[in-house]
ROPA-394858 format. One line per 5 residues: number of its first residue (from 1); their letters; for each residue x, z, y of C-alpha. Coordinates in nm, 4 decimals, decimal comma. Layout:
# ROPA-394858
NUM> A> X Z Y | ...
//
This chain:
# ROPA-394858
1> MALLY> 2,4208 1,3592 0,6379 | 2,4329 1,2641 0,2760 | 2,1540 1,2345 0,0267 | 2,2073 1,3724 -0,3205 | 2,0122 1,2143 -0,6032
6> IAPAY> 1,9243 1,5160 -0,8160 | 1,7008 1,7877 -0,6759 | 1,6555 2,1131 -0,8684 | 1,3129 2,2092 -1,0030 | 1,0570 2,2901 -0,7301
11> FEQVY> 1,2381 2,0701 -0,4765 | 1,1955 1,6998 -0,4041 | 1,4910 1,6516 -0,1725 | 1,8423 1,7859 -0,1348 | 2,0372 1,7221 0,1859
16> TIHGL> 2,3885 1,8205 0,2785 | 2,4900 1,8262 0,6418 | 2,8572 1,7568 0,7034 | 3,0619 1,8003 1,0170 | 3,4176 1,7588 1,1357
21> INGKC> 3,6282 2,0731 1,1571 | 3,9931 2,0246 1,2547 | 3,9584 1,6554 1,1720 | 3,8223 1,7142 0,8212 | 3,4708 1,6394 0,7012
26> VPLVY> 3,3238 1,9523 0,5428 | 2,9754 2,0470 0,4193 | 2,8089 2,2832 0,6663 | 2,4461 2,3110 0,5528 | 2,2661 2,2542 0,2249
31> GLLPK> 1,8934 2,1891 0,2418 | 1,6604 2,2220 -0,0574 | 1,3380 2,0667 0,0644 | 0,9992 2,0952 -0,1092 | 0,8714 1,7534 0,0064
36> KNEII> 0,9953 1,4228 0,1442 | 0,8009 1,3882 0,4673 | 0,8494 1,3923 0,8408 | 0,6977 1,7384 0,8937 | 0,9433 1,8982 0,6489
41> YVKFL> 1,2388 1,7012 0,7887 | 1,1564 1,8036 1,1474 | 1,1360 2,1716 1,0449 | 1,4663 2,1411 0,8569 | 1,6456 1,9703 1,1442
46> QTIAD> 1,4906 2,1969 1,4088 | 1,6148 2,5038 1,2190 | 1,9644 2,3570 1,2337 | 1,9284 2,2528 1,5994 | 1,8245 2,6070 1,6955
51> ELEQH> 2,1620 2,7330 1,5709 | 2,3751 2,4697 1,7447 | 2,5393 2,5066 2,0827 | 2,5183 2,1298 2,1255 | 2,3473 1,8507 1,9372
56> PKSVS> 2,5519 1,6130 1,7248 | 2,6921 1,3046 1,8964 | 2,5934 1,0967 1,5959 | 2,3968 1,1221 1,2733 | 2,4509 0,9040 0,9674
61> SDFER> 2,1943 0,8946 0,6888 | 2,0188 0,6729 0,4394 | 1,7382 0,4516 0,5655 | 1,4362 0,6662 0,4859 | 1,2014 0,6079 0,7802
66> AFLNS> 1,0542 0,9621 0,7839 | 1,4011 1,1144 0,8076 | 1,5154 0,8699 1,0753 | 1,2037 0,9474 1,2823 | 1,2747 1,3191 1,2446
71> VEQVF> 1,6337 1,2818 1,3618 | 1,5159 1,0867 1,6665 | 1,2607 1,3581 1,7438 | 1,4929 1,6589 1,7046 | 1,8170 1,4992 1,8299
76> PNSNL> 1,6948 1,2376 2,0815 | 2,0373 1,1899 2,2420 | 2,2323 1,1504 1,9185 | 2,3350 0,8039 1,8033 | 2,1737 0,7246 1,4708
81> YGCFF> 2,3654 0,5253 1,2103 | 2,2656 0,4081 0,8681 | 2,4935 0,4653 0,5720 | 2,6868 0,1523 0,4680 | 2,6664 0,2532 0,1002
86> HYKQA> 2,2843 0,2627 0,1128 | 2,2743 -0,0621 0,3116 | 2,4892 -0,2462 0,0559 | 2,2872 -0,0921 -0,2262 | 1,9608 -0,2207 -0,0754
91> IWRKI> 2,1047 -0,5694 -0,0325 | 2,2397 -0,5680 -0,3885 | 1,8957 -0,4715 -0,5227 | 1,7466 -0,7662 -0,3322 | 2,0185 -0,9989 -0,4664
96> QELGL> 1,9261 -0,8890 -0,8192 | 1,5526 -0,9191 -0,7515 | 1,6023 -1,2778 -0,6342 | 1,8043 -1,3701 -0,9425 | 2,1253 -1,4159 -0,7452
101> SVPYS> 2,3484 -1,1667 -0,9288 | 2,4753 -1,4252 -1,1807 | 2,5595 -1,6862 -0,9134 | 2,7208 -1,4027 -0,7140 | 2,9483 -1,3122 -1,0038
106> KCQQH> 3,0323 -1,6708 -1,1056 | 3,0357 -1,8824 -0,7891 | 3,2807 -1,8316 -0,5015 | 3,0468 -2,0038 -0,2532 | 2,7543 -1,7731 -0,3391
111> RKILK> 2,9800 -1,4671 -0,3343 | 3,1097 -1,5569 0,0131 | 2,7590 -1,6078 0,1545 | 2,6264 -1,2846 0,0042 | 2,9288 -1,0791 0,1126
116> LAQVL> 2,8957 -1,2128 0,4673 | 2,5391 -1,0833 0,4683 | 2,6693 -0,7383 0,3740 | 2,9446 -0,7187 0,6354 | 2,7040 -0,7860 0,9220
121> AYVPP> 2,6922 -0,4066 0,9465 | 3,0395 -0,4180 1,1043 | 2,9547 -0,6763 1,3689 | 2,9015 -0,5415 1,7231 | 2,5232 -0,5035 1,7712
126> ADVKY> 2,5143 -0,7522 2,0584 | 2,6551 -1,0243 1,8287 | 2,4520 -0,9625 1,5114 | 2,1598 -1,1963 1,5827 | 2,3874 -1,4784 1,6958
131> LFNKM> 2,6161 -1,4533 1,3909 | 2,3255 -1,4093 1,1520 | 2,1529 -1,7197 1,2895 | 2,4815 -1,9116 1,2723 | 2,5262 -1,8126 0,9063
136> KSELD> 2,1674 -1,9098 0,8307 | 2,1963 -2,2477 1,0035 | 2,5149 -2,3279 0,8100 | 2,3550 -2,2755 0,4681 | 2,3916 -2,5875 0,2567
141> SNLEY> 2,0464 -2,6973 0,1407 | 2,2147 -2,8570 -0,1632 | 2,3467 -2,5178 -0,2723 | 2,2240 -2,4167 -0,6167 | 1,9617 -2,1403 -0,5784
146> FENVL> 1,9244 -2,2397 -0,2109 | 1,5604 -2,1255 -0,1973 | 1,6536 -1,7788 -0,3228 | 1,9481 -1,7509 -0,0842 | 1,7086 -1,8460 0,1951
151> KLFIY> 1,4681 -1,5730 0,0755 | 1,7575 -1,3253 0,0977 | 1,8192 -1,4320 0,4565 | 1,4497 -1,3913 0,5377 | 1,4630 -1,0411 0,3861
156> MEETW> 1,7749 -0,9641 0,5922 | 1,6079 -1,0850 0,9087 | 1,2836 -0,8948 0,8516 | 1,4470 -0,5751 0,7269 | 1,7910 -0,5376 0,8824
161> IVTTT> 1,8345 -0,7544 1,1889 | 1,7475 -0,5143 1,4667 | 1,7084 -0,4864 1,8397 | 1,8941 -0,2252 2,0390 | 1,6883 0,0233 2,2376
166> TRGSN> 1,7946 0,1656 2,5716 | 1,8951 0,4849 2,3916 | 2,1524 0,2967 2,1908 | 2,0046 0,3554 1,8481 | 1,8818 0,0667 1,6418
171> KR> 1,5185 -0,0062 1,5661 | 1,3629 -0,2635 1,3373
//
């Protein structure tokens, strides 16, 4: 599921639902939604679910909590994945907010640390906490902007480091 950034007049949200047909990803449903809330998302997803012979094996979306809750409600057995683009975008915004974009662009050591934080999304879930804690413990306290890098790691821990539920989806 992909989020588009421009909604036509009278709509607050536009969603496109994609699926695989003969190995190709194609748009299947376009949703013009009047509001961005869980009630609307549940109605939207339930309308789609009512037409499906089987629920999707997995759903990928941005990280909007109301939408994620709706997916879990309508498709409880589907694996839920966040979109890597939106994940990296959120981390980049935090890097900028903490004044780390200049060190990122000019210093190889900063760039390596900050890129490692981004690629945690590709680590098997069972290993994320261990590797994250290892990265955090290896931070050099003499590193320029150390306090801000540490704040980024705190943000990562509080926002993105998750526990796995019995269902297999990730929860904060």
